[in-house]
C-alpha positions in Angstrom: 4.0 128.8 145.8 4.3 125.6 148.1 7.0 123.2 148.8 6.8 120.1 146.7 7.5 117.2 149.0 8.6 115.1 146.1 9.7 115.8 142.5 7.0 113.3 141.1 4.2 115.0 143.1 2.2 116.1 140.0 2.9 112.8 138.2 1.8 110.7 141.2 -1.4 112.5 141.7 -2.3 112.6 138.1 -2.7 108.8 138.4 -5.0 108.9 141.2 -8.9 109.3 140.5 -11.3 111.2 142.6 -9.1 113.7 144.4 -10.5 116.6 146.3 -10.0 120.1 145.3 -7.3 121.0 147.7 -6.3 124.5 149.2 -2.8 124.7 150.6 -2.2 127.5 153.1 1.6 127.7 153.2 3.6 129.5 155.8 7.2 130.1 154.8 8.2 131.5 158.3 7.3 128.2 160.0 10.4 126.6 161.6 10.7 123.6 159.2 9.8 125.7 156.1 12.6 128.2 156.6 15.4 126.3 155.0 13.4 125.0 152.0 12.8 126.7 148.8 9.1 126.6 147.6 8.5 125.0 144.3 5.6 125.4 142.1 2.8 123.0 142.5 0.9 122.9 139.1 -1.8 120.4 139.4 -5.6 121.0 138.6 -6.9 120.0 142.1 -4.4 122.1 144.0 -4.8 125.9 144.9 -1.9 127.4 146.9 -2.1 130.5 148.9 0.9 132.1 150.7 -0.2 135.3 152.6 2.4 137.5 153.7 0.3 139.3 156.3 -2.4 138.4 158.6 -4.7 140.7 157.3 -4.4 138.9 153.8 -5.7 135.7 155.5 -9.5 136.4 154.9 -9.0 137.2 151.2 -6.9 134.0 150.8 -9.5 132.0 152.5 -12.3 133.6 150.3 -10.4 132.5 147.2 -10.5 128.9 148.5 -14.1 129.2 149.0 -14.6 130.5 145.6 -12.5 127.6 144.2 -14.8 125.0 145.9 -12.0 123.7 148.1 -13.0 120.3 149.8 -9.6 119.8 151.6 -7.6 122.6 153.3 -4.1 121.7 154.0 -2.3 123.9 156.6 1.4 123.7 156.2 3.0 125.2 159.5 2.7 125.0 163.2 0.3 125.8 166.0 0.4 129.5 165.3 -0.3 128.9 161.5 -3.3 126.7 162.5 -4.6 129.4 164.8 -4.4 132.0 162.1 -5.9 129.7 159.4 -8.8 128.8 161.7 -9.3 132.5 162.6 -9.3 133.6 158.9 -11.5 130.6 158.0 -14.1 131.5 160.6 -14.7 134.8 158.7 -15.6 133.0 155.4 -16.6 129.4 155.9 -19.4 129.9 158.5 -20.7 126.4 159.1 -19.6 124.9 155.9 -15.9 124.1 156.6 -13.8 121.9 154.3 -12.0 119.0 155.6 -8.6 120.0 157.2 -5.2 118.5 157.2 -2.0 119.8 158.9 1.6 119.4 157.8 3.4 119.8 161.1 6.2 122.3 160.2 6.3 124.6 163.4 8.4 124.7 166.5 5.6 123.3 168.3 2.7 121.0 166.8 0.3 120.2 169.8 -2.8 119.7 167.6 -1.0 117.1 165.4 0.2 115.4 168.5 -3.3 115.3 169.8 -4.4 113.7 166.5 -1.4 111.3 166.8 -0.3 112.2 163.3 3.3 111.3 162.1 5.9 114.1 162.3 6.8 113.6 158.7 3.8 114.0 156.3 3.7 115.2 152.9 1.1 117.1 150.8 0.7 114.1 148.6 0.0 112.0 151.5 -2.5 114.4 152.9 -4.5 114.6 149.8 -4.5 110.8 149.3 -5.5 110.4 152.9 -8.7 112.4 152.2 -9.8 109.5 150.1 -8.1 106.5 152.0 -7.3 107.7 155.6 -9.2 108.3 158.7 -11.1 111.4 159.8 -11.2 112.8 163.3 -13.2 115.7 164.7 -11.9 118.4 167.0 -13.4 121.8 168.2 -11.2 124.7 168.7 -11.7 127.4 171.4 -13.4 130.6 170.2 -11.8 133.4 172.0 -14.2 136.5 171.7 -13.1 140.0 173.1 -15.7 141.8 175.3 -15.9 145.3 176.2 -13.0 147.8 175.5 -10.2 145.6 174.0 -8.0 147.2 171.4 -7.8 144.1 169.3 -11.5 143.1 168.6 -10.7 140.1 166.3 -12.4 136.8 167.3 -9.7 134.1 167.3 -9.8 130.3 167.1 -7.3 128.2 168.7 -6.6 125.1 170.7 -4.5 125.9 173.8 -5.1 129.1 176.1 -2.8 129.9 179.0 -2.3 132.8 181.3 -0.1 133.5 184.4 3.1 131.3 184.3 2.2 130.2 180.9 3.2 133.6 179.7 6.5 133.2 181.4 6.7 129.6 179.8 6.3 131.0 176.3 9.4 133.4 177.0 11.2 130.4 178.3 10.2 128.4 175.4 11.5 130.8 172.9 14.9 130.5 174.8 14.7 126.8 174.5 14.1 127.1 170.8 17.2 129.3 170.4 19.2 126.5 172.1 17.8 124.1 169.5 15.1 122.4 171.6 11.9 121.8 169.8 8.6 119.7 170.2 8.7 117.4 173.3 12.2 118.6 174.1 11.2 122.2 174.3 8.3 121.4 176.6 10.6 119.3 178.9 13.1 122.1 179.0 10.6 124.7 179.7 9.0 122.5 182.5 12.2 121.9 184.1 13.0 125.6 184.1 9.7 126.5 185.5 9.9 123.9 188.2 13.3 125.4 189.3 12.0 128.8 189.3 9.0 127.8 191.4 11.4 126.0 194.0 14.1 128.5 194.2 12.6 131.9 192.9 11.5 134.8 195.0 7.8 135.7 195.7 8.1 138.2 192.9 9.2 135.7 190.3 6.6 135.6 187.6 6.4 131.7 187.7 5.2 132.0 191.4 3.4 135.3 191.7 1.1 134.7 188.7 -1.2 137.3 187.3 -4.4 139.3 188.0 -7.4 137.3 186.4 -11.0 136.7 187.0 -12.3 133.4 185.9 -16.0 132.4 185.6 -17.5 129.1 184.5 -20.6 128.3 182.5 -23.7 130.2 181.2 -24.4 131.5 184.7 -20.7 132.8 185.0 -20.0 131.1 188.3 -16.8 132.2 189.9 -14.0 129.7 189.9 -13.2 128.7 193.5 -10.1 130.0 195.1 -8.3 128.0 197.9 -7.1 131.1 199.8 -3.4 130.6 199.0 -2.2 133.9 197.7 -4.3 137.0 196.6 -7.8 136.1 195.7 -7.6 138.2 192.5 -4.5 136.5 191.4 -3.6 133.1 190.1 -0.2 131.5 189.2 -1.6 129.7 186.2 -4.5 129.1 184.0 -4.7 126.5 181.3 -7.6 125.7 179.0 -8.1 123.5 175.9 -10.3 121.2 174.0 -7.5 118.8 173.4 -6.7 115.8 175.6 -3.3 114.7 174.5 -0.3 116.9 175.1 3.5 116.9 174.4 5.8 114.9 176.7 2.9 112.7 178.0 1.3 115.5 180.1 -2.2 114.6 181.2 -3.9 117.4 183.1 -7.5 116.5 181.9 -7.9 112.8 182.1 -11.7 111.9 182.9 -12.9 115.6 182.2 -15.6 115.3 179.6 -15.2 118.8 177.9 -16.0 120.5 175.6 -13.6 123.0 177.3 -11.4 121.6 179.9 -9.4 123.9 182.3 -7.0 123.8 185.2 -6.0 126.7 187.3 -3.2 127.1 190.1 -4.0 129.7 192.8 -0.4 130.1 194.1 2.6 128.0 193.0 4.1 127.6 196.4 7.3 125.5 196.8 5.2 122.6 198.3 2.8 122.7 195.5 5.7 122.8 192.9 6.6 119.2 194.2 3.0 118.0 193.6 2.7 119.5 190.1 4.8 117.0 188.2 2.9 113.9 189.4 -0.5 115.8 188.8 0.5 116.8 185.1 1.3 113.1 184.6 -2.2 111.9 185.9 -2.1 111.6 189.6 -5.4 112.9 191.1 -5.4 113.0 195.0 -8.6 114.2 196.8 -6.7 117.2 198.2 -6.1 119.0 195.0 -8.7 121.8 195.5 -7.4 122.5 199.1 -3.9 122.6 197.7 -5.1 125.2 195.1 -5.3 123.2 191.9 -8.7 123.5 190.2 -9.9 121.2 187.4 -13.3 121.8 185.6 -15.3 120.9 182.4 -17.4 123.8 181.1 -19.2 124.9 177.9 -18.2 128.7 178.4 -15.6 130.6 180.1 -15.6 134.5 181.0 -12.0 135.7 181.5 -10.8 139.0 182.8 -6.9 139.2 182.1 -4.9 141.9 183.8 -1.7 140.8 182.1 -2.7 139.2 178.9 -2.7 135.6 177.8 -1.4 133.1 175.4 -3.2 131.5 172.5 -1.3 128.7 170.6 1.9 130.1 171.4 1.4 133.9 170.9 0.8 136.5 173.5 -2.5 138.7 173.3 -3.7 141.7 175.1 -5.1 142.0 178.5 -8.9 142.5 178.9 -12.2 140.7 179.0 -13.0 137.6 176.7 -15.7 134.9 176.3 -14.3 131.6 175.3 -16.7 129.0 173.9 -16.5 125.9 171.9 -16.0 126.2 168.1 -17.3 124.4 165.3 -16.7 120.7 164.9 -13.8 120.4 162.3 -12.9 117.2 160.5 -9.3 116.4 160.2 -7.8 114.1 157.8 -5.1 111.7 159.3 -3.3 108.7 157.9 
């Protein structure tokens, strides 16, 4: 079952030649899907899967493989994309179909990076496979190391720790107040800025979290400015994307494939510098102030307080982060 964007979907597609065999992964729990009643899509080139549990994702993806799917349409938000890529990683190997995303979540950072329209239909995605543009992106591959209870290898695009865990909690509060997409990002940023300026030293926005960060194949420890405890950082952010909601620009001029920035200690003075930094300001004193920016092909991370991947919190422990496969996304 999947939402039919327009009543004439089947009739419209039946007039078009050369359409790809299309798999639709539909998440009924995504924010903008909750108020819609799914309709049956009955078309010879469309296969629809609506897994109710994450453990059903692998089987759903295998059915797409068995059907010869050439285009995988993900109907949901960032979390749905993460789960779809994680499930697909188990079955597609190095032979991924082309991908399209219908942005239906509370946040849709990937589609913002791809500069996709906020309103895009299944029909338009299928036709764009033939007539539109194609862009490539590489997700992060987050692999647990050592004794981690959840040993699943996950694929996603945005990883955060420290203050970003608190940011997710605040973001959920913003969603409850009706703020989504860019507005939710701005609301959360303003709240975090206020906490950094006026909160106590024990405030989670300022104190940060225990973490060990190592860069590259030789596991070089990430430098620490000496502000705060050496084994703690207020924030860590890593991504393969370059465009972010609300015009945030932490990574300009970093070549990738993985881009990171870390904040040693979110002091009140530093909190005044962060807004212009996140909008592209690059003074020579960033490292001395405790803001570190790097490109790397591998991260080794040891989190004492867990981390966030595409909007969801995961367990503490040791992880290796590497660039994932080159995925081709269909855009208008």
